[in-house]
C-alpha positions in Angstrom: 152.1 35.7 126.1 152.5 39.4 126.8 150.5 41.0 129.6 148.8 44.3 129.2 151.7 45.9 131.3 154.3 45.2 128.6 155.6 47.9 126.3 157.3 47.8 122.9 160.1 50.3 122.2 161.7 51.4 118.9 164.7 53.6 119.6 166.3 55.5 116.8 169.9 56.7 117.2 170.7 60.4 118.0 171.8 62.7 115.2 172.3 66.5 114.9 169.1 68.5 114.9 166.0 68.7 117.1 164.7 65.5 118.8 161.2 64.2 118.7 159.4 61.9 121.1 156.1 60.2 120.2 154.0 57.9 122.2 151.8 55.4 120.3 148.6 54.2 122.0 146.3 52.0 119.9 143.3 53.6 121.6 144.4 57.3 121.7 146.7 57.5 118.6 149.8 59.5 119.4 150.8 61.7 122.3 154.1 63.6 122.8 156.0 63.5 126.0 156.6 59.8 126.8 160.0 58.3 127.4 161.8 55.1 126.4 162.9 53.9 129.8 160.5 50.9 129.9 162.1 47.9 131.6 160.1 45.1 130.0 161.9 45.2 126.7 162.9 47.3 123.8 164.0 47.2 120.2 167.2 49.2 119.5 167.5 49.8 115.8 170.1 51.5 113.7 167.4 53.1 111.5 167.1 56.5 109.8 163.9 57.6 108.3 161.7 60.7 107.9 159.6 61.6 111.0 156.4 61.8 109.0 156.5 58.0 108.3 156.3 57.2 112.0 152.7 58.4 112.1 151.8 55.5 109.8 152.9 53.0 112.4 149.6 53.6 114.1 147.9 51.4 111.5 150.4 48.7 112.4 149.7 49.1 116.1 146.1 48.1 115.6 146.9 44.4 116.2 148.5 45.1 119.6 146.1 44.4 122.4 144.6 47.5 124.2 146.8 48.7 127.0 150.2 47.8 125.5 152.2 50.9 124.6 154.5 51.3 121.7 157.0 54.1 122.4 159.0 55.5 119.5 161.9 58.0 119.8 163.3 59.6 116.7 166.2 61.8 117.3 167.3 61.7 113.7 165.1 64.1 111.9 166.5 64.7 108.4 164.4 65.0 105.3 167.1 63.3 103.2 166.2 60.0 104.9 162.8 59.2 103.5 163.4 55.5 103.4 164.9 53.0 105.7 168.7 52.8 105.3 169.5 50.2 107.9 171.7 47.2 107.3 171.2 45.4 110.6 169.0 45.3 113.7 169.3 44.0 117.3 166.0 43.0 118.6 165.3 42.2 122.3 161.9 40.6 122.8 160.1 39.2 125.8 158.8 35.7 126.1 157.4 33.9 129.2 161.0 32.7 129.8 162.4 36.3 130.0 164.5 38.4 127.6 165.7 36.9 124.4 168.2 38.6 122.0 168.1 38.0 118.3 170.1 39.4 115.4 168.4 39.9 112.0 169.6 41.3 108.7 167.1 43.9 107.4 168.3 44.5 103.9 166.4 47.7 104.0 163.1 46.5 105.3 161.5 46.0 108.7 161.8 42.2 108.7 162.7 41.1 112.2 160.2 43.5 113.8 156.8 41.8 114.1 154.4 44.7 114.8 151.4 43.0 113.2 152.0 43.8 109.6 149.2 42.5 107.4 149.6 39.0 106.1 149.6 38.4 102.4 146.5 36.2 102.0 144.8 38.8 99.8 147.9 40.4 98.2 147.8 42.0 94.9 149.5 41.0 91.7 152.1 43.2 90.1 153.6 42.6 86.6 156.1 44.6 84.7 156.9 44.5 81.0 160.1 46.3 80.1 162.1 46.5 76.9 165.3 48.5 76.7 166.4 47.6 73.2 170.0 47.2 74.3 170.6 43.7 72.9 173.1 43.3 70.1 170.4 42.7 67.6 168.5 45.9 68.5 171.8 48.0 68.7 172.7 46.8 65.2 169.2 47.9 64.0 169.2 51.3 65.6 171.5 52.2 68.5 169.4 55.3 69.3 166.5 53.1 70.4 168.4 51.9 73.5 166.8 53.0 76.8 169.9 53.2 79.0 167.9 53.8 82.1 165.7 50.8 81.7 167.5 48.7 84.4 167.2 51.5 87.0 163.5 52.0 86.1 163.0 48.2 86.7 164.6 48.5 90.1 162.4 51.6 90.9 159.3 49.7 90.0 160.4 46.7 92.0 160.7 48.9 95.0 157.5 50.7 94.3 155.7 47.4 94.0 156.4 46.7 97.7 153.7 49.1 98.6 151.2 46.5 97.3 152.5 43.5 99.3 153.8 41.6 96.3 157.0 40.5 94.6 157.5 41.7 91.0 157.0 39.4 88.1 158.6 40.7 85.0 159.0 40.3 81.3 162.3 42.0 80.5 164.3 42.1 77.3 165.7 38.6 76.7 166.0 37.8 80.4 165.2 34.3 81.7 166.0 33.9 85.3 164.6 34.1 88.8 165.7 35.6 92.2 164.2 35.2 95.6 161.8 38.1 94.9 161.5 38.4 91.2 160.8 36.1 88.2 162.1 37.3 84.8 161.0 36.0 81.4 161.8 37.4 77.9 159.5 40.3 76.9 158.4 38.5 73.7 155.1 38.9 71.9 154.1 35.4 73.0 154.9 36.0 76.6 153.1 39.3 76.6 150.0 37.7 75.1 150.1 35.0 77.8 150.4 37.6 80.5 147.5 39.7 79.1 145.3 36.6 79.1 146.2 35.9 82.7 145.4 39.5 83.7 142.1 39.3 81.7 140.9 36.6 84.1 142.7 38.1 87.2 142.0 36.7 90.6 143.3 39.6 92.7 143.8 43.4 92.4 146.3 43.8 89.6 148.9 46.3 88.4 150.6 46.1 85.0 153.6 48.3 84.2 154.6 48.6 80.5 157.7 50.4 79.4 159.4 50.6 76.0 159.0 52.2 72.6 156.0 53.1 70.5 156.0 52.7 66.7 153.3 53.1 64.1 152.0 50.5 61.7 149.3 51.6 59.3 149.0 54.8 61.4 148.2 52.7 64.5 150.4 52.9 67.6 152.2 49.6 68.5 154.4 48.4 71.3 157.8 47.0 70.3 158.3 43.7 72.0 161.8 42.2 72.2 161.2 39.9 69.2 159.2 42.4 67.1 162.5 43.0 65.2 162.5 40.4 62.4 165.0 40.3 59.6 166.1 43.9 60.2 162.5 45.4 60.2 159.6 45.7 62.6 157.2 42.8 62.1 153.5 43.8 62.0 152.7 40.3 63.4 155.0 40.7 66.4 154.5 44.3 67.4 151.6 44.6 69.8 148.8 47.1 69.1 148.0 49.1 72.1 144.3 49.2 71.3 144.3 45.4 71.1 146.0 45.2 74.5 143.5 47.7 76.0 140.5 45.7 74.7 141.8 42.5 76.1 142.5 43.9 79.5 138.9 45.0 80.0 137.1 42.4 77.7 135.1 41.0 80.7 133.9 42.2 84.1 136.0 41.5 87.1 135.5 42.1 90.8 139.3 42.7 91.0 140.5 46.2 90.0 143.1 46.7 87.3 145.7 49.5 87.1 147.6 49.7 83.8 150.7 52.0 83.8 152.1 52.9 80.3 155.6 54.4 80.3 155.7 54.9 76.6 155.4 57.7 74.0 152.1 58.6 72.3 149.8 57.3 75.1 146.1 57.4 74.5 143.0 56.1 76.2 143.7 52.5 75.1 141.1 50.9 77.4 138.5 53.4 76.2 137.6 54.4 79.8 134.9 57.1 80.3 136.8 59.6 82.4 140.2 61.4 82.1 142.1 63.4 84.7 145.1 65.7 84.0 146.8 68.7 85.6 146.8 72.1 84.0 148.1 75.4 85.6 148.6 73.7 88.9 145.0 72.5 89.0 143.5 69.0 88.4 141.0 68.9 85.5 138.7 66.1 84.6 136.1 65.4 81.8 134.2 62.6 80.2 135.9 61.0 77.2 132.8 59.9 75.4 133.3 56.2 75.9 130.8 54.1 77.8 131.9 51.7 80.5 130.0 48.4 80.0 131.0 46.6 83.2 129.1 48.4 86.0 131.0 48.4 89.3 134.1 46.7 87.8 137.0 49.2 88.2 140.0 50.0 86.0 142.5 52.8 85.7 145.1 53.7 83.1 148.1 55.7 84.3 149.5 57.2 81.1 152.9 58.7 81.1 152.1 61.1 78.3 149.2 62.8 76.5 148.3 61.8 72.9 151.1 62.8 70.6 153.7 63.5 73.3 157.1 61.8 73.7 158.0 60.2 77.0 161.1 61.9 78.4 164.0 60.1 80.1 167.6 60.8 81.2 170.6 58.6 81.5 171.1 59.8 85.0 169.5 58.2 88.1 166.3 60.0 87.2 165.7 57.7 84.2 162.2 57.9 82.7 160.7 61.0 84.4 157.2 59.5 84.8 158.5 56.3 86.4 160.7 58.5 88.6 157.6 60.4 89.6 155.7 57.2 90.4 158.6 56.1 92.6 158.5 59.4 94.5 154.8 59.4 95.1 154.0 57.0 97.9 150.4 55.9 97.7 149.3 56.4 101.3 145.9 55.5 102.5 144.9 59.2 102.5 145.8 59.9 98.9 142.9 60.6 96.5 142.9 60.3 92.7 143.2 64.1 92.3 146.0 64.1 94.9 147.9 61.5 92.8 147.4 63.4 89.5 148.7 66.6 91.0 151.7 65.0 92.8 152.8 63.2 89.7 152.6 66.3 87.5 154.4 68.4 90.1 157.2 65.9 90.3 157.6 65.7 86.5 157.6 69.5 86.2 160.2 69.8 88.9 162.6 67.4 87.2 162.2 69.2 83.9 162.8 72.5 85.6 166.0 71.3 87.3 167.1 69.9 84.0 166.5 73.4 82.5 164.5 71.7 79.8 162.1 73.4 77.5 160.2 70.1 76.9 157.0 69.4 78.7 155.3 66.1 79.5 151.7 66.0 80.7 150.6 62.7 82.2 147.0 61.5 82.3 144.9 59.1 84.3 141.9 57.5 82.6 139.4 55.8 84.8 136.3 53.7 84.7 134.5 55.8 87.4 134.8 59.2 89.1 136.7 58.3 92.2 136.1 60.9 94.9 137.3 58.9 97.9 140.2 60.1 99.9 142.0 56.7 99.8 142.0 55.6 96.2 144.1 52.4 96.4 142.6 51.0 99.5 139.1 51.8 98.1 140.1 49.7 95.1 141.1 46.9 97.3 144.9 47.1 97.3 146.7 46.4 100.6 149.2 49.1 101.2 152.3 49.1 103.4 154.2 52.2 104.6 156.7 53.3 101.9 159.5 53.2 104.4 159.3 49.4 104.3 159.5 49.2 100.5 162.7 47.7 99.1 163.9 45.7 96.2 166.9 43.5 96.7 
């Protein structure tokens, strides 16, 4: 067992530019000026990441007994490196028997470094439903429906999901396979209904990401599932009505919050939530929607990629769907409020469109069951967050 005289060291490699030296003390937060010459042990890592993320290690350090120092040197300050880009790590740790050397493959995360990261006993649930309409049947029906960027969007959401301590479970086109981190099932109407029923009686904080095309049947917006194409036409029995999905998701009270993300055209307040937030002229606006929320303290949010009547914009480049791209860029730190999120998402969307020299505009909205004024929205809701630098999808 470590004594209170031991120190942990994380040493980052030198690179051009100014150096930074930070000292982490669980009792006093950070202080500049310490060095990394401790003799008890150290972790030498080939890691590059943005200096601002180091500050978040303080929360990790809470589990280290008082008196133990964690010294971090970052001499690689470069804003291009916002996320971990390491492939391997050499860890030297101390046991009662002395120094022990271990080798560990990181695959882009901080596995191999045990700094007291939260265990996953109360982890959240994350589900994704993605249709790209790139199968032979859909291409024969209408090749213009294909969402070429769908695969990259799925990867982005898989990486984004790591903020919430959970592997991604997905319905995706006609996929039926599993990896070590992700389970894929076909994005059929039956599977979507089964998933909605599961979320309806959720047992943990839950996020649902829905991506694909919107169509209209009898002037009502519907989501095109992978099997909604029947005999060369859209089946009214297979296409899923958004209002029906929204009603089911909030059909009963739950002590576990729900966040529904819709990356589709023609979004609306499908869960009939009483508040809406949007950004206009660089300022966040909010108003009541006129709907009543019947479930008291139960909490729900709807992250809508578009305003009513708007198309969802996407590019065949790495940007992909611009709203999903914005989500991927906005790390939900513990100090991020709902209004912060609204503003950051819109600014990211606007910047992409400006760089693309596009005259199109896309205005996202967030509908909510309550007026959330707290400075840490997602932890207030009950989600366990990890620093974005540890997020990765294999």
